[in-house]
Wavefront OBJ file of the C-alpha trace (Angstrom):
o trace
v -72.136 -22.521 119.434
v -71.552 -21.642 123.081
v -67.882 -20.945 122.326
v -68.748 -18.430 119.616
v -71.156 -16.709 122.003
v -68.416 -16.224 124.628
v -65.986 -14.851 122.061
v -68.556 -12.362 120.814
v -69.345 -11.309 124.375
v -65.593 -10.772 125.077
v -65.256 -8.670 121.956
v -68.147 -6.453 122.970
v -66.616 -6.049 126.470
v -63.244 -5.058 125.132
v -64.804 -2.593 122.750
v -66.556 -0.891 125.625
v -63.334 -0.384 127.604
v -61.751 3.147 127.455
v -58.673 3.584 125.240
v -56.593 4.853 128.118
v -56.708 1.445 129.703
v -55.295 -0.264 126.593
v -52.567 2.158 125.466
v -49.909 3.887 127.534
v -50.293 7.656 127.715
v -47.410 9.399 125.814
v -44.890 11.141 128.130
v -44.702 14.959 127.815
v -40.934 14.704 128.516
v -38.600 12.173 126.885
v -34.889 11.639 127.523
v -32.958 9.856 124.773
v -30.494 7.113 125.605
v -27.126 8.681 126.488
v -24.425 9.251 123.902
v -20.903 8.434 125.159
v -17.575 9.932 124.110
v -16.042 6.441 124.511
v -17.236 2.972 125.423
v -13.789 1.532 126.244
v -11.630 3.477 128.661
v -8.733 3.167 131.100
v -8.133 4.395 134.601
v -9.109 8.032 135.222
v -9.911 8.606 131.564
v -12.452 11.411 131.081
v -15.809 10.267 129.701
v -18.556 12.558 128.485
v -22.141 11.316 128.858
v -24.669 13.341 126.846
v -28.449 13.166 127.397
v -30.875 14.867 125.020
v -33.971 16.084 126.892
v -37.201 16.852 124.976
v -40.325 18.261 126.583
v -43.539 20.008 125.588
v -44.736 23.473 126.446
v -46.574 23.488 129.767
v -43.958 21.243 131.365
v -40.595 22.036 132.860
v -37.617 19.797 133.788
v -36.577 19.868 137.434
v -33.074 21.205 136.764
v -32.021 21.083 140.408
v -32.528 17.298 140.531
v -31.171 16.768 137.029
v -27.881 18.548 137.879
v -27.460 16.476 141.054
v -27.622 13.042 139.371
v -24.985 10.499 140.397
v -23.389 7.726 138.313
v -21.792 5.156 140.649
v -19.117 3.756 140.317
v -18.255 6.868 138.267
v -17.673 10.276 139.802
v -18.031 13.754 138.402
v -14.779 15.211 137.061
v -13.711 17.918 139.537
v -11.288 19.432 137.026
v -14.145 20.566 134.775
v -15.418 23.996 135.842
v -19.062 23.554 134.721
v -20.147 19.986 135.346
v -22.781 19.195 134.215
v -23.319 21.810 131.524
v -26.300 22.484 129.292
v -25.676 23.041 125.575
v -27.652 23.340 122.335
v -30.928 24.733 123.619
v -33.587 24.704 120.874
v -37.325 25.068 120.370
v -39.532 23.783 117.543
v -43.212 24.650 117.719
v -44.462 23.187 121.014
v -41.370 21.077 121.668
v -38.226 22.156 123.567
v -34.804 20.500 123.344
v -31.467 20.700 125.162
v -28.397 18.535 125.734
v -26.927 18.063 129.196
v -23.314 16.891 129.358
v -21.810 15.078 132.363
v -17.993 14.687 132.575
v -17.140 11.496 134.466
v -14.037 9.607 135.604
v -13.475 6.333 137.414
v -10.806 4.537 139.438
v -11.194 0.795 139.933
v -9.064 -2.181 140.855
v -10.307 -4.776 138.385
v -10.952 -4.508 134.677
v -14.121 -5.738 133.031
v -17.648 -4.643 132.239
v -18.912 -1.520 134.003
v -22.545 -0.466 134.087
v -23.548 3.156 133.715
v -26.685 3.110 135.900
v -30.144 4.107 134.724
v -31.162 7.646 135.621
v -34.461 9.269 136.549
v -35.202 12.684 135.099
v -37.914 14.569 136.974
v -40.243 17.153 135.508
v -43.308 19.111 136.618
v -46.543 20.142 134.971
v -47.062 23.892 135.077
v -50.496 25.041 136.220
v -51.395 28.740 136.486
v -52.221 29.950 139.983
v -50.529 27.072 141.820
v -47.238 27.497 143.748
v -44.343 25.411 142.563
v -44.396 23.247 145.703
v -47.936 22.021 144.904
v -47.286 21.125 141.262
v -47.336 17.475 140.202
v -43.865 15.941 139.833
v -43.348 13.163 137.278
v -40.304 11.203 136.146
v -38.771 9.620 133.075
v -36.262 6.764 133.525
v -33.454 5.896 131.095
v -31.851 2.500 130.623
v -28.465 1.406 131.893
v -25.435 1.270 129.562
v -22.605 -1.284 129.480
v -18.999 0.026 129.299
v -15.630 -1.730 129.097
v -12.972 -0.888 131.691
v -9.411 -1.906 130.687
v -7.079 -0.965 133.528
v -5.997 -2.695 136.736
v -4.680 -1.190 139.968
v -3.380 -3.015 143.008
v -5.618 -3.204 146.053
v -3.380 -0.705 147.837
v -3.991 1.979 145.254
v -6.867 4.108 146.436
v -6.092 7.324 144.539
v -4.372 7.956 141.248
v -3.328 11.458 142.332
v 0.216 11.673 143.710
v 0.045 12.995 147.266
v 3.802 13.461 147.805
v 4.505 16.580 149.842
v 7.671 18.295 148.652
v 7.665 20.762 151.513
v 7.916 24.532 151.473
v 10.195 26.106 148.883
v 9.963 29.601 150.367
v 13.505 29.737 151.695
v 14.919 28.404 148.394
v 13.088 31.158 146.550
v 14.524 33.832 148.863
v 17.984 32.271 148.523
v 17.975 32.474 144.728
v 16.521 35.976 144.805
v 19.293 37.057 147.164
v 21.893 35.350 144.999
v 20.613 37.152 141.907
v 20.691 40.496 143.733
v 24.223 39.837 144.979
v 25.295 38.928 141.439
v 23.835 42.179 140.142
v 25.637 44.232 142.819
v 28.944 42.466 142.163
v 28.570 43.039 138.420
v 27.924 46.733 139.004
v 30.966 46.989 141.268
v 33.083 45.194 138.675
v 31.983 47.673 136.020
v 32.947 50.561 138.286
v 36.361 48.995 138.965
v 36.983 48.557 135.235
v 35.776 52.094 134.606
v 38.060 53.568 137.234
v 40.935 51.433 135.975
v 40.739 52.757 132.429
v 39.457 56.258 133.081
v 41.896 58.879 131.818
v 43.520 60.313 134.915
v 43.673 64.098 135.091
v 47.341 64.740 135.247
v 48.995 67.036 137.687
v 51.439 68.683 135.343
v 53.231 70.571 138.127
v 55.339 67.481 138.924
v 56.317 66.902 135.320
v 57.087 70.575 134.882
v 59.278 70.494 138.001
v 61.233 67.577 136.562
v 61.822 69.343 133.272
v 62.431 72.844 134.664
v 66.189 72.308 134.644
v 66.131 71.876 130.851
v 63.439 74.296 129.699
v 63.300 76.851 132.487
v 60.399 77.768 134.734
v 56.849 77.403 133.383
v 53.938 79.318 134.880
v 50.937 77.441 136.259
v 48.741 79.206 133.669
v 50.266 76.958 130.965
v 49.007 73.816 132.698
v 45.672 72.587 131.280
v 43.475 69.783 132.449
v 42.611 66.978 130.043
v 39.117 68.414 129.514
v 40.465 71.868 128.677
v 43.102 70.391 126.363
v 40.453 68.404 124.520
v 38.358 71.554 124.007
v 41.429 73.354 122.713
v 42.101 70.575 120.178
v 38.477 70.602 119.011
v 38.689 74.369 118.574
v 41.809 73.972 116.406
v 40.029 71.329 114.297
v 36.994 73.606 113.952
v 39.248 76.281 112.521
v 40.222 73.882 109.711
v 36.618 73.426 108.579
v 36.604 75.889 105.688
v 34.850 76.237 102.347
v 36.416 75.847 98.918
v 36.968 79.574 98.351
v 38.867 80.011 101.614
v 40.796 76.818 100.904
v 42.131 78.275 97.664
v 43.354 81.378 99.476
v 45.153 79.346 102.133
v 47.127 77.012 99.864
v 49.548 79.782 98.912
v 53.029 79.133 100.216
v 53.359 82.503 101.983
v 49.883 82.462 103.566
v 50.273 83.662 107.225
v 46.691 82.664 108.055
v 47.398 79.089 107.041
v 50.588 78.916 109.050
v 48.725 80.271 112.084
v 46.119 77.496 111.775
v 48.901 74.903 111.495
v 50.698 76.310 114.561
v 47.468 76.342 116.576
v 46.810 72.715 115.604
v 50.337 71.643 116.645
v 50.126 73.473 119.994
v 46.664 72.073 120.743
v 47.750 68.553 119.825
v 50.888 68.774 121.987
v 48.873 70.117 124.943
v 46.332 67.333 124.502
v 49.026 64.616 124.665
v 50.769 66.231 127.653
v 47.510 66.381 129.615
v 46.501 62.751 128.874
v 49.747 60.756 128.955
v 51.547 60.794 132.315
v 55.020 59.871 131.087
v 55.302 62.834 128.709
v 56.984 66.128 129.660
v 57.162 69.608 128.161
v 60.748 68.977 127.057
v 59.794 66.024 124.822
v 59.904 66.438 121.070
v 57.241 64.878 118.851
v 59.567 61.960 118.113
v 60.282 61.397 121.820
v 56.562 61.488 122.575
v 55.963 58.835 119.914
v 58.674 56.579 121.348
v 57.391 56.918 124.923
v 53.783 56.174 123.955
v 54.879 53.159 121.905
v 56.457 51.713 125.058
v 53.119 51.695 126.900
v 50.967 48.600 127.210
v 48.675 47.950 124.247
v 45.145 49.377 124.587
v 42.655 51.230 122.454
v 43.331 54.437 124.380
v 47.117 54.210 124.001
v 46.780 53.424 120.287
v 44.737 56.614 119.898
v 47.456 58.585 121.679
v 50.003 56.933 119.370
v 47.999 58.135 116.356
v 47.874 61.728 117.643
v 51.622 61.660 118.421
v 52.395 60.484 114.888
v 50.204 63.253 113.425
v 51.998 65.805 115.620
v 55.341 64.697 114.153
v 54.019 65.110 110.613
v 52.479 68.537 111.326
v 55.620 69.949 113.044
v 57.865 68.658 110.289
v 55.858 70.538 107.677
v 55.597 73.604 109.930
v 59.375 73.875 110.399
v 59.983 73.546 106.640
v 57.602 76.445 105.973
v 55.756 74.281 103.449
v 51.998 73.553 103.299
v 51.078 70.345 105.065
v 50.127 67.370 102.897
v 46.387 67.799 103.500
v 46.413 71.231 101.876
v 46.834 69.570 98.490
v 43.117 68.824 98.142
v 40.081 69.960 100.123
v 38.979 66.329 100.444
v 42.264 65.489 102.200
v 41.703 68.283 104.704
v 38.104 67.224 105.379
v 39.178 63.613 105.910
v 41.988 64.609 108.286
v 39.638 66.709 110.419
v 36.808 64.139 110.492
v 39.145 61.249 111.374
v 40.723 63.206 114.237
v 37.273 64.139 115.530
v 36.263 60.486 115.419
v 39.304 59.434 117.433
v 38.464 62.074 120.052
v 34.858 60.882 120.218
v 35.990 57.296 120.846
v 37.923 58.500 123.909
v 34.694 59.732 125.531
v 32.652 57.821 128.050
v 30.963 55.365 127.777
v 32.217 54.618 124.246
v 35.740 54.002 125.514
v 34.517 51.135 127.742
v 33.198 49.156 124.776
v 36.128 50.081 122.588
v 38.612 48.839 125.184
v 36.643 45.605 125.637
v 36.429 44.942 121.891
v 40.083 45.890 121.421
v 41.327 43.497 124.109
v 39.107 40.742 122.713
v 40.400 41.078 119.133
v 43.950 42.413 119.509
v 45.484 40.165 122.190
v 49.226 39.823 121.635
v 49.299 42.141 118.575
v 52.162 44.687 118.298
v 52.120 48.170 116.776
l 1 2 3 4 5 6 7 8 9 10 11 12 13 14 15 16 17 18 19 20 21 22 23 24 25 26 27 28 29 30 31 32 33 34 35 36 37 38 39 40 41 42 43 44 45 46 47 48 49 50 51 52 53 54 55 56 57 58 59 60 61 62 63 64 65 66 67 68 69 70 71 72 73 74 75 76 77 78 79 80 81 82 83 84 85 86 87 88 89 90 91 92 93 94 95 96 97 98 99 100 101 102 103 104 105 106 107 108 109 110 111 112 113 114 115 116 117 118 119 120 121 122 123 124 125 126 127 128 129 130 131 132 133 134 135 136 137 138 139 140 141 142 143 144 145 146 147 148 149 150 151 152 153 154 155 156 157 158 159 160 161 162 163 164 165 166 167 168 169 170 171 172 173 174 175 176 177 178 179 180 181 182 183 184 185 186 187 188 189 190 191 192 193 194 195 196 197 198 199 200 201 202 203 204 205 206 207 208 209 210 211 212 213 214 215 216 217 218 219 220 221 222 223 224 225 226 227 228 229 230 231 232 233 234 235 236 237 238 239 240 241 242 243 244 245 246 247 248 249 250 251 252 253 254 255 256 257 258 259 260 261 262 263 264 265 266 267 268 269 270 271 272 273 274 275 276 277 278 279 280 281 282 283 284 285 286 287 288 289 290 291 292 293 294 295 296 297 298 299 300 301 302 303 304 305 306 307 308 309 310 311 312 313 314 315 316 317 318 319 320 321 322 323 324 325 326 327 328 329 330 331 332 333 334 335 336 337 338 339 340 341 342 343 344 345 346 347 348 349 350 351 352 353 354 355 356 357 358 359 360 361 362 363 364 365 366 367 368 369 370
């Protein structure tokens, strides 16, 4: 009977106690257990630790303390620009959410279990009219987490980063820059040497005329043309052959003086062109002698062009002396082809086309005879 009385008295006492003394007051800020990017890692492997923070309106996390948390024996990854960083901020009714991500690394000598220590997240209760320094500061503590570390270093290894000093490479850089500049200058000089070597020399025809004066008599200096003037004269003679079909029909008559004048002008211009460009030729040379002398020269694209013009001169003079129309007067297409091909050969002798032509010719035609 007495026992029942005591039990009833205890029940009445407990019923009179306030509820706050029996149940723990719910926290206005909760931090979930961390999520890890990996639970097994090796030396200096990056690990991301993610905490989800939830708090009610009227409270505010102490971000300054939260961002300065430490995780011994781990250290914050210095290679990550923003560490820690806050992501996925959200709000639902009176609750606020965000994730805070810490990037960690670790160097250790022995493998085994590693403990990610428990962390305390501080927050304050906002009260209107009170300065921040006087507000009540509370905390929420997480639990520790076990990780597996699977790498071993010797006791002498205190840093995974290689600290070898390779010295200053400044002088090597200047050396290679200077070498590149010298190579460029030498290449430019070589191009100039090649250009000067194969540039058509402007002939001084006075010497050749003096040598041939015994055979052909004196020649005035007005007859001597430079290579540039001779080329213009040849182009002018070729221009005169660019005619239409009606004029072509009037010129193909056997006794056409206008046609014979065009043929004579072409032969004279072609002879002058060869005399001004090829040193070994003289005024006394016939077309056949010019062809033989040019054929004796060393093979080159330029000399082959001169050989072509010498051969055409022989054909033109042969027809001119026989008082017959040249072969290209048979059809207008023949005449047009003859003029265009001669123009093309002249164009190839211009700079800088002749440089590339000589290079390609020597590359493809080594050892070939005419």
